[in-house]
C-alpha positions as a Markdown table, in Angstrom:
| # | Residue | x | y | z |
|---|---|---|---|---|
| 1 | Unk | -4.5 | -38.3 | 15.1 |
| 2 | Unk | -5.3 | -41.2 | 17.4 |
| 3 | Unk | -1.6 | -42.1 | 17.9 |
| 4 | Unk | -0.3 | -38.5 | 18.3 |
| 5 | Unk | 0.5 | -39.0 | 22.0 |
| 6 | Unk | 1.3 | -42.7 | 22.0 |
| 7 | Unk | 4.3 | -44.8 | 21.0 |
| 8 | Unk | 2.3 | -47.4 | 19.0 |
| 9 | Unk | 2.6 | -47.7 | 15.2 |
| 10 | Unk | 0.3 | -50.6 | 14.4 |
| 11 | Unk | -2.7 | -50.6 | 12.1 |
| 12 | Unk | -6.1 | -50.9 | 13.7 |
| 13 | Unk | -9.2 | -52.4 | 12.3 |
| 14 | Unk | -9.8 | -53.9 | 8.8 |
| 15 | Unk | -9.8 | -52.3 | 5.4 |
| 16 | Unk | -12.7 | -52.3 | 3.0 |
| 17 | Unk | -12.1 | -54.2 | -0.2 |
| 18 | Unk | -11.5 | -51.9 | -3.2 |
| 19 | Unk | -14.6 | -51.6 | -5.4 |
| 20 | Unk | -15.6 | -48.8 | -7.7 |
| 21 | Unk | -19.3 | -49.4 | -8.1 |
| 22 | Unk | -22.2 | -50.4 | -5.9 |
| 23 | Unk | -23.0 | -54.1 | -5.7 |
| 24 | Unk | -26.0 | -55.4 | -7.7 |
| 25 | Unk | -27.9 | -56.3 | -4.5 |
| 26 | Unk | -27.7 | -52.8 | -3.0 |
| 27 | Unk | -30.3 | -50.0 | -3.1 |
| 28 | Unk | -29.2 | -47.6 | -5.8 |
| 29 | Unk | -32.1 | -45.1 | -5.9 |
| 30 | Unk | -30.3 | -41.8 | -5.4 |
| 31 | Unk | -33.4 | -39.7 | -4.6 |
| 32 | Unk | -34.6 | -42.2 | -2.0 |
| 33 | Unk | -31.2 | -42.4 | -0.3 |
| 34 | Unk | -30.9 | -38.6 | -0.2 |
| 35 | Unk | -34.3 | -38.3 | 1.3 |
| 36 | Unk | -33.5 | -40.9 | 3.9 |
| 37 | Unk | -30.2 | -39.1 | 4.8 |
| 38 | Unk | -32.0 | -35.8 | 5.2 |
| 39 | Unk | -34.7 | -37.4 | 7.4 |
| 40 | Unk | -32.2 | -39.1 | 9.6 |
| 41 | Unk | -30.1 | -36.0 | 10.0 |
| 42 | Unk | -33.2 | -34.0 | 11.0 |
| 43 | Unk | -33.9 | -36.6 | 13.7 |
| 44 | Unk | -30.5 | -35.8 | 15.2 |
| 45 | Unk | -28.3 | -38.6 | 13.9 |
| 46 | Unk | -24.6 | -38.0 | 13.2 |
| 47 | Unk | -23.1 | -38.8 | 9.8 |
| 48 | Unk | -21.6 | -42.0 | 11.2 |
| 49 | Unk | -24.9 | -43.1 | 12.6 |
| 50 | Unk | -26.6 | -42.3 | 9.3 |
| 51 | Unk | -24.1 | -44.5 | 7.5 |
| 52 | Unk | -24.7 | -47.4 | 9.8 |
| 53 | Unk | -28.5 | -47.1 | 9.5 |
| 54 | Unk | -28.2 | -47.0 | 5.8 |
| 55 | Unk | -26.0 | -50.1 | 5.7 |
| 56 | Unk | -28.0 | -52.2 | 8.2 |
| 57 | Unk | -31.6 | -51.2 | 7.4 |
| 58 | Unk | -31.6 | -49.8 | 3.8 |
| 59 | Unk | -29.1 | -52.1 | 2.0 |
| 60 | Unk | -26.7 | -49.3 | 1.1 |
| 61 | Unk | -23.1 | -50.5 | 1.8 |
| 62 | Unk | -21.5 | -47.3 | 0.8 |
| 63 | Unk | -23.2 | -44.0 | 0.1 |
| 64 | Unk | -20.2 | -42.7 | -1.8 |
| 65 | Unk | -20.4 | -45.5 | -4.3 |
| 66 | Unk | -24.1 | -44.9 | -5.0 |
| 67 | Unk | -24.3 | -41.1 | -4.7 |
| 68 | Unk | -20.8 | -40.1 | -5.8 |
| 69 | Unk | -20.4 | -37.9 | -2.6 |
| 70 | Unk | -20.1 | -38.4 | 1.1 |
| 71 | Unk | -23.0 | -38.1 | 3.6 |
| 72 | Unk | -21.5 | -34.9 | 5.0 |
| 73 | Unk | -21.5 | -33.4 | 1.5 |
| 74 | Unk | -25.2 | -34.4 | 1.0 |
| 75 | Unk | -26.0 | -32.7 | 4.3 |
| 76 | Unk | -24.0 | -29.5 | 3.4 |
| 77 | Unk | -25.8 | -29.3 | 0.0 |
| 78 | Unk | -29.2 | -29.5 | 1.9 |
| 79 | Unk | -28.0 | -26.9 | 4.5 |
| 80 | Unk | -28.3 | -29.4 | 7.4 |
| 81 | Unk | -24.6 | -29.7 | 8.4 |
| 82 | Unk | -23.8 | -29.2 | 12.1 |
| 83 | Unk | -22.1 | -26.0 | 13.3 |
| 84 | Unk | -19.3 | -28.0 | 14.9 |
| 85 | Unk | -17.8 | -30.9 | 12.9 |
| 86 | Unk | -18.5 | -34.4 | 14.1 |
| 87 | Unk | -14.8 | -35.4 | 14.9 |
| 88 | Unk | -14.4 | -32.2 | 17.0 |
| 89 | Unk | -17.6 | -32.8 | 18.8 |
| 90 | Unk | -16.5 | -36.4 | 19.7 |
| 91 | Unk | -13.3 | -35.1 | 21.2 |
| 92 | Unk | -15.2 | -32.4 | 23.2 |
| 93 | Unk | -17.5 | -35.1 | 24.6 |
| 94 | Unk | -14.5 | -37.1 | 25.6 |
| 95 | Unk | -13.0 | -34.1 | 27.4 |
| 96 | Unk | -16.3 | -33.5 | 29.1 |
| 97 | Unk | -16.4 | -37.1 | 30.4 |
| 98 | Unk | -12.8 | -36.7 | 31.7 |
| 99 | Unk | -13.8 | -33.5 | 33.5 |
| 100 | Unk | -16.7 | -35.2 | 35.1 |
| 101 | Unk | -14.4 | -38.0 | 36.3 |
| 102 | Unk | -11.8 | -35.5 | 37.6 |
| 103 | Unk | -14.5 | -33.6 | 39.6 |
| 104 | Unk | -15.1 | -36.8 | 41.6 |
| 105 | Unk | -11.5 | -38.1 | 41.6 |
| 106 | Unk | -9.3 | -35.1 | 42.1 |
| 107 | Unk | -6.1 | -37.1 | 42.6 |
| 108 | Unk | -6.2 | -39.0 | 39.3 |
| 109 | Unk | -3.1 | -37.6 | 37.8 |
| 110 | Unk | -3.1 | -39.9 | 34.8 |
| 111 | Unk | -6.5 | -38.7 | 33.8 |
| 112 | Unk | -5.5 | -35.1 | 34.2 |
| 113 | Unk | -2.6 | -35.6 | 31.8 |
| 114 | Unk | -4.9 | -37.4 | 29.3 |
| 115 | Unk | -7.3 | -34.4 | 29.5 |
| 116 | Unk | -4.4 | -32.1 | 28.6 |
| 117 | Unk | -3.6 | -34.3 | 25.6 |
| 118 | Unk | -7.3 | -34.4 | 24.5 |
| 119 | Unk | -7.6 | -30.6 | 24.8 |
| 120 | Unk | -4.4 | -30.3 | 22.7 |
| 121 | Unk | -6.0 | -32.4 | 20.0 |
| 122 | Unk | -9.2 | -30.3 | 20.2 |
| 123 | Unk | -7.2 | -27.1 | 19.6 |
| 124 | Unk | -5.2 | -28.6 | 16.8 |
| 125 | Unk | -8.3 | -30.0 | 15.1 |
| 126 | Unk | -10.1 | -26.7 | 15.5 |
| 127 | Unk | -7.2 | -24.9 | 13.8 |
| 128 | Unk | -7.5 | -27.3 | 10.9 |
| 129 | Unk | -11.3 | -26.9 | 10.6 |
| 130 | Unk | -10.9 | -23.1 | 10.7 |
| 131 | Unk | -8.5 | -23.2 | 7.8 |
| 132 | Unk | -10.8 | -25.5 | 5.9 |
| 133 | Unk | -13.8 | -23.3 | 6.5 |
| 134 | Unk | -15.9 | -25.8 | 8.3 |
| 135 | Unk | -15.7 | -24.0 | 11.6 |
| 136 | Unk | -16.2 | -20.3 | 12.3 |
| 137 | Unk | -13.0 | -18.3 | 12.4 |
| 138 | Unk | -13.7 | -16.8 | 15.9 |
| 139 | Unk | -14.5 | -20.2 | 17.5 |
| 140 | Unk | -12.3 | -21.0 | 20.5 |
| 141 | Unk | -12.2 | -24.0 | 22.9 |
| 142 | Unk | -13.1 | -23.0 | 26.5 |
| 143 | Unk | -13.3 | -25.5 | 29.2 |
| 144 | Unk | -15.9 | -23.4 | 31.1 |
| 145 | Unk | -18.3 | -23.4 | 28.1 |
| 146 | Unk | -17.7 | -27.0 | 27.1 |
| 147 | Unk | -20.9 | -28.3 | 28.8 |
| 148 | Unk | -23.0 | -25.8 | 26.8 |
| 149 | Unk | -21.3 | -26.6 | 23.5 |
| 150 | Unk | -21.8 | -30.4 | 23.8 |
| 151 | Unk | -25.4 | -31.4 | 23.3 |
């Protein structure tokens, strides 16, 4: 979705090497990893932040290789998953930053157009998450209530 409104076609970033089992040096205690994931989620960390903390501080390069499921699935199994999915919340935070910028710089036409594109992505992603069942079916994006929805 990142290049939906841009002409670029290149690949960004690097790809992880293909491995199907956890390395020998990594932490492979499933119960300890799950407990750490739950604790970090209760402290308010997102799934991406939890993955980085596990990688850097707990020697778990990939939770999926050790546990057999993603961090979001572990959180859903323990009933800790957020009400709004992380990717949708990130787009909403981006829209809020743009709205704050536009309140100070009313003549910034380029930013106004980018806000329209981001709001279009939000609506499109919300439609996907409603169909997948990870978002309530009556949820709608409203610019007026955006500040309340974003924590």
